[in-house]
C-alpha positions in Angstrom: -168.7 121.6 113.0 -171.1 120.9 111.2 -174.0 123.8 111.3 -176.4 121.6 112.0 -174.0 120.2 115.0 -173.6 123.8 116.9 -177.0 124.8 116.3 -177.6 121.3 118.3 -175.2 122.2 120.9 -176.1 126.2 121.1 -180.4 124.9 121.1 -178.8 122.9 124.0 -177.4 126.1 126.1 -180.6 128.0 125.4 -183.0 124.7 127.3 -181.1 125.1 129.6 -181.3 129.3 129.6 -184.9 128.7 129.7 -184.4 126.0 132.7 -182.6 127.8 134.5 -185.8 130.6 134.1 -187.9 128.9 134.9 -186.3 127.5 139.0 -186.3 130.6 139.7 -189.5 131.6 139.7 -191.0 128.9 142.5 -188.8 130.4 144.3 -189.8 134.3 144.1 -193.2 132.9 144.6 -193.3 130.7 147.2 -191.5 133.9 149.2 -194.0 136.1 148.2 -197.0 133.5 148.5 -195.3 133.3 152.9 -195.6 136.6 153.4 -199.0 137.4 156.0 -200.9 140.6 156.4 -200.0 140.6 160.3 -196.4 141.5 162.1 -195.3 141.5 165.4 -195.2 145.2 165.4 -197.7 148.4 164.4 -196.7 150.4 162.0 -199.3 153.3 160.1 -197.7 152.5 156.7 -197.4 150.6 155.3 -201.2 148.9 156.5 -199.9 146.5 154.3 -197.0 143.4 156.5 -193.9 143.8 153.9 -196.7 145.1 150.6 -193.0 146.8 150.0 -190.7 144.1 150.0 -193.2 141.6 148.3 -193.9 143.9 145.7 -190.0 144.2 144.9 -190.0 140.0 144.5 -193.5 140.3 142.7 -191.3 142.4 140.1 -188.7 140.0 140.6 -190.4 137.6 139.8 -192.3 138.8 136.7 -189.0 140.1 135.3 -188.1 136.6 134.7 -190.7 135.7 133.0 -189.6 137.5 130.3 -186.0 136.4 130.4 -187.6 133.0 130.0 -189.6 134.0 127.1 -186.5 136.2 125.7 -184.3 132.7 125.7 -187.6 130.5 124.3 -187.1 133.9 121.2 -183.6 133.1 120.7 -184.0 129.7 121.2 -187.0 129.4 118.2 -185.3 132.0 116.5 -182.3 129.5 115.4 -184.6 126.3 114.6 -184.7 125.3 117.9 -187.4 123.7 119.9 -188.7 124.5 122.9 -189.8 121.4 125.6 -191.9 122.7 127.9 -194.1 119.5 128.4 -192.1 116.6 129.8 -190.9 116.1 134.1 -187.0 116.6 132.3 -187.4 119.7 130.8 -189.1 121.0 134.2 -186.9 121.4 137.5 -187.8 119.4 140.4 -186.6 121.3 143.9 -185.0 120.7 145.9 -182.2 121.1 143.3 -179.1 122.9 141.8 -179.7 126.2 139.5 -177.1 126.3 137.4 -176.4 122.5 134.7 -172.5 122.4 136.7 -173.9 121.6 140.2 -172.2 124.5 140.8 -173.4 127.9 142.4 -176.8 127.7 145.2 -179.3 125.7 145.0 -182.6 126.2 145.0 -184.7 125.2 147.4 -188.4 125.8 147.9 -189.2 127.9 151.7 -190.8 130.6 153.3 -189.9 134.4 153.8 -186.7 135.3 155.9 -183.7 136.7 155.9 -181.0 133.3 154.7 -184.3 132.5 151.7 -182.7 136.4 150.0 -179.6 135.5 150.8 -180.4 132.9 149.0 -181.7 135.0 146.3 -179.6 137.9 146.0 -176.6 135.0 145.7 -178.2 133.2 142.8 -178.5 136.9 140.6 -174.9 138.2 142.2 -172.5 138.8 138.8 -168.9 137.4 139.1 -165.5 139.0 140.0 -164.5 138.4 135.5 -165.1 135.3 133.7 -161.8 134.1 133.8 -164.2 130.0 134.8 -165.5 130.2 131.4 -163.0 131.7 128.7 -163.4 128.6 126.8 -166.5 128.9 127.1 -167.5 125.4 128.5 -171.0 126.6 130.1 -171.2 123.2 132.0 -168.4 124.9 134.5 -170.0 128.3 134.7 -170.8 129.3 138.9 -173.4 132.2 138.0 -175.9 133.0 135.9 -174.0 135.5 134.3 -171.0 134.1 133.3 -173.8 131.3 131.8 -174.5 133.4 129.2 -171.4 134.8 129.1 -171.2 131.4 127.7 -174.2 131.5 125.7 -173.5 134.7 124.4 -169.5 133.3 123.3 -171.6 130.1 121.5 -173.7 132.4 119.6 -170.7 135.2 118.3 -169.3 131.4 117.4 -171.9 129.8 115.4 -172.3 133.0 113.5 -169.5 133.6 111.8 -168.8 129.7 111.4 -171.6 129.9 109.0 -173.1 133.0 108.4 -177.0 134.6 110.7 -178.8 133.5 107.5 -177.9 130.7 107.8 -178.4 130.5 111.5 -181.3 132.2 112.1 -183.4 130.4 110.5 -186.5 130.0 112.9 -190.5 131.0 112.1 -190.6 134.2 112.9 -194.3 134.0 113.7 -193.3 132.1 115.9 -191.5 134.7 117.8 -193.1 135.9 121.4 -193.9 139.8 120.6 -195.1 142.6 123.5 -198.3 141.9 121.5 -198.4 138.8 123.2 -197.2 139.4 126.9 -198.9 140.5 129.8 -196.3 141.4 132.2 -194.2 144.2 132.7 -190.5 144.3 133.9 -189.3 144.7 130.3 -189.3 144.8 126.8 -190.2 141.6 125.1 -188.3 141.8 122.6 -189.0 139.4 119.2 -185.5 138.2 117.7 -185.4 137.3 114.4 -181.1 138.3 114.0 -178.0 138.8 115.8 -178.8 141.6 116.7 -182.1 141.2 118.5 -180.5 138.3 120.3 -177.4 139.8 121.7 -179.9 142.5 123.2 -182.1 139.9 123.9 -178.9 138.3 125.8 -178.1 142.0 127.2 -181.5 142.8 128.8 -181.7 139.4 131.0 -178.3 139.7 132.7 -178.5 143.0 133.2 -181.6 142.6 135.2 -180.4 139.9 137.2 -176.8 141.2 137.6 -177.0 145.2 137.2 -174.2 146.3 135.1 -171.1 144.7 133.6 -169.4 142.2 136.2 -171.5 145.2 138.1 -171.3 148.2 138.2 -174.1 150.8 139.0 -177.9 150.0 140.0 -179.7 150.9 138.0 -181.5 148.5 135.0 -182.0 150.8 132.1 -186.1 149.6 132.1 -188.6 151.6 133.8 -190.5 151.9 137.0 -193.6 149.7 136.1 -196.2 152.9 136.6 -193.6 155.2 136.3 -191.0 156.5 139.1 -187.7 156.5 137.2 -185.2 153.8 136.8 -185.2 150.6 138.1 -182.5 148.8 139.7 -180.9 145.2 139.3 -182.6 142.3 140.6 -179.2 141.4 142.7 -180.1 145.4 144.2 -183.6 144.7 145.4 -182.8 142.3 146.9 -180.2 143.4 148.4 -182.2 146.5 149.3 -184.1 143.6 151.4 -181.5 143.1 154.0 -180.5 146.0 154.2 -183.8 148.2 155.0 -182.9 151.4 151.7 -183.9 151.7 148.4 -181.5 151.5 146.3 -181.2 155.1 143.8 -180.4 153.9 140.4 -175.9 156.0 140.5 -175.8 153.9 143.4 -172.6 151.2 143.2 -172.4 147.5 143.4 -170.1 147.5 146.9 -171.5 150.7 148.0 -174.7 151.5 150.8 -178.0 152.7 149.2 -179.4 155.9 149.9 -182.4 155.9 148.4 -185.6 155.7 151.2 -186.5 153.9 153.6 -188.2 149.5 152.2 -190.0 148.3 155.9 -189.6 145.1 156.8 -191.3 142.8 159.7 -189.9 139.5 159.1 -191.8 138.0 161.9 -195.7 138.6 159.5 -194.3 134.9 157.3 -196.4 131.1 157.1 -194.3 128.9 158.9 -193.9 126.7 155.7 -192.5 123.3 155.5 -189.7 123.6 153.7 -189.4 121.8 149.7 -193.4 120.7 150.3 -194.1 117.8 147.9 -197.8 116.1 148.1 -196.1 113.1 149.0 -196.1 114.1 152.6 -199.0 114.7 153.5 -200.6 110.6 152.8 -202.1 110.7 156.7 -203.9 114.2 155.1 -205.6 113.1 152.0 -207.6 116.7 151.6 -204.4 119.2 152.0 -202.5 116.6 149.9 -205.2 116.2 147.0 -205.0 120.7 147.6 -201.1 120.3 147.0 -202.1 117.4 144.1 -204.0 120.2 142.9 -201.7 123.4 142.7 -199.3 120.8 140.7 -202.7 120.4 138.3 -202.6 124.2 137.7 -198.0 124.5 138.0 -198.9 121.4 134.6 -201.5 123.3 132.8 -199.3 127.3 132.9 -196.3 125.2 132.0 -198.0 123.0 129.0 -199.0 126.6 128.1 -196.1 128.3 127.5 -195.3 125.0 125.9 -197.8 126.0 123.4 -196.4 129.2 123.4 -193.1 128.5 122.2 -194.4 125.7 119.6 -196.0 127.9 117.0 -199.4 129.5 119.3 -197.8 132.5 120.4 -201.3 134.5 121.4 -201.4 132.5 124.5 -199.6 133.0 126.8 -202.4 134.8 127.6 -203.7 131.9 128.6 -201.0 132.1 131.0 -202.2 134.7 132.9 -205.5 133.4 134.4 -203.8 130.3 135.9 -200.8 132.5 137.7 -203.6 133.8 139.7 -205.1 130.8 140.8 -202.0 129.1 141.1 -201.6 132.5 144.0 -204.9 131.9 145.5 -204.3 128.8 145.9 -200.1 128.9 147.2 -201.8 131.3 150.1 -204.8 129.1 151.0 -202.1 126.2 150.9 -199.7 127.8 153.9 -202.2 128.8 156.1 -203.3 125.0 156.9 -200.8 122.9 160.2 -199.4 120.0 158.9 -197.7 119.4 161.9 -196.8 118.7 166.2 -194.5 122.0 165.5 -197.0 124.3 163.3 -195.4 124.4 160.4 -197.5 124.7 157.2 -198.2 123.0 153.8 -197.2 125.0 150.2 -196.9 124.7 146.7 -194.5 121.8 145.6 -193.7 123.4 141.7 -194.0 119.1 140.6 -194.4 118.7 137.4 -196.9 116.0 136.8 -199.0 115.2 133.3 
């Protein structure tokens, strides 16, 4: 194949990678937003119901923002184009996580054991890469399998055409640490194969843990101190098991850290996969849901600008995320039917 055909194929894969990462963010955020302040049992600590699992999920959400940005950096480094300004590039829920349509289906649901099990399944490492050994990313059934295909394609295009010919993107378009407002790992500007592979390794290790499920630690420091952090799969599993993992704990073995308190009753009963159109008979609620969607659309358009030559604009997305959280937390307190279910954020792109 020609260099431009290979570049276009790799760019398509990396846009799919960005969509995968973007698909997970609303799932995790919605679970956080639906946690209420009061549960069914008396407690001394923590003072706020589900403060610990909420913080665990929030950390994962921030790391997914990092992964989205790292995938965008690789895409820009090879001279591809990031597209976040049109509906077809944005997930519409419910939807498959992976381009193959296989594996978990993303649903916007309240915080529950079933939803956390879904999160854990999304982050599960493949037993091996046998199903994608040919590099066909459209057959991948796990996120790890998908990124294995990205790594194969990246190595192949560099081997065929040379690193200098592949990495032709403008370095000034890269999102760097000075632009990134979040925590959860290192923002890596990508200018060549070595840093591209380092970015891919970070995405996989923070998600699933060590290669094909090794130790729980992902190599990153816990924000604010406290030792080494653990990968997403283990974070979600520790919520279900009510006990924290230590970095040297391993998959298939119980966690050996301290208790992690979860009150599954302290949750607002949000309707599954809420959409503003479902509240057309409740115009005030519909208007508030549409207002959330406009905030989300503004957030995406800001990201689009940041990835298309104005990386300094990434910081503008932080206040919008705060406004989205406040709007969503208000929505999940508003009943919409006789069953007591509430409204919620629909995460719909509306140009």
